[in-house]
C-alpha positions in Angstrom: -31.4 -54.7 121.6 -31.2 -51.4 120.3 -28.8 -48.9 118.7 -27.3 -45.6 120.1 -25.0 -43.6 119.7 -22.1 -42.5 122.2 -19.2 -39.6 122.2 -18.0 -39.6 125.6 -14.4 -37.5 126.5 -11.2 -38.1 128.2 -9.1 -35.5 130.1 -6.1 -34.8 128.7 -3.4 -35.2 131.2 -3.8 -39.0 131.5 -0.8 -41.6 130.5 -1.7 -42.9 127.2 -2.1 -45.7 129.1 -4.7 -44.7 131.6 -7.0 -43.5 128.4 -6.5 -47.0 126.1 -7.7 -49.2 129.7 -10.4 -46.6 130.1 -11.7 -46.9 126.7 -11.8 -50.5 127.0 -13.6 -50.9 130.4 -16.4 -48.8 128.9 -16.6 -50.9 125.6 -15.6 -54.2 128.7 -19.4 -53.1 130.2 -21.3 -53.5 127.2 -19.8 -56.3 125.7 -20.4 -58.2 129.5 -24.4 -57.4 129.1 -24.4 -59.1 125.7 -24.1 -55.6 123.5 -22.3 -55.0 120.4 -19.7 -52.0 120.2 -17.7 -50.2 117.8 -14.7 -47.9 118.5 -14.1 -44.5 117.1 -11.3 -42.2 117.9 -11.7 -38.8 116.7 -8.4 -38.0 118.3 -7.6 -35.0 121.0 -9.0 -31.8 120.5 -9.9 -28.6 122.0 -13.7 -28.0 124.1 -15.9 -24.9 123.7 -15.3 -23.9 126.9 -13.5 -25.3 129.5 -14.5 -28.7 131.6 -13.2 -29.1 135.1 -10.5 -27.6 134.2 -9.2 -28.8 131.3 -9.2 -27.3 127.7 -9.2 -29.9 125.3 -10.1 -33.4 125.9 -10.1 -37.2 123.9 -12.7 -37.7 121.6 -14.5 -41.5 121.2 -17.6 -42.1 119.4 -18.8 -45.8 120.2 -21.8 -46.7 118.1 -23.7 -49.9 120.7 -26.4 -52.3 119.6 -27.5 -53.1 123.0 -30.6 -52.8 125.6 -31.7 -50.3 128.0 -30.5 -52.4 130.9 -26.5 -52.4 129.5 -26.9 -48.7 128.8 -28.5 -47.1 132.1 -25.3 -49.1 133.2 -22.9 -47.4 131.3 -24.3 -44.9 131.7 -24.1 -44.9 135.6 -20.2 -46.3 135.2 -19.1 -43.3 133.1 -20.8 -41.2 135.2 -19.0 -42.7 138.7 -15.5 -42.6 136.1 -13.2 -39.6 136.6 -11.1 -39.3 133.5 -14.3 -38.7 131.8 -15.3 -35.3 131.3 -18.7 -35.4 129.9 -20.3 -38.4 127.8 -23.5 -38.0 125.4 -26.0 -41.0 124.9 -28.2 -40.1 121.7 -31.0 -43.2 120.9 -30.7 -43.6 117.3 -33.6 -44.0 114.8 -35.0 -47.5 114.2 -34.3 -47.9 109.8 
């Protein structure tokens, strides 16, 4: 198990229930593969530049302790999810 930080941006045009289910589905990917996840909602923010014709989005930060296979599966599913504008996975240094 290794430590990762994952940030992703959800489309702002979605209703609140869809946004919550999108975040929950991404958390479930990690927990189903025996990982630990802590979610931080960073709220709605303006983007530095338009992404898929959107100028703002809901930012979320996940602190994850999981295996490499789990993170690879998260990356795959986040790319396929149409509600996600952009995501980034960062491996944290061991302390």
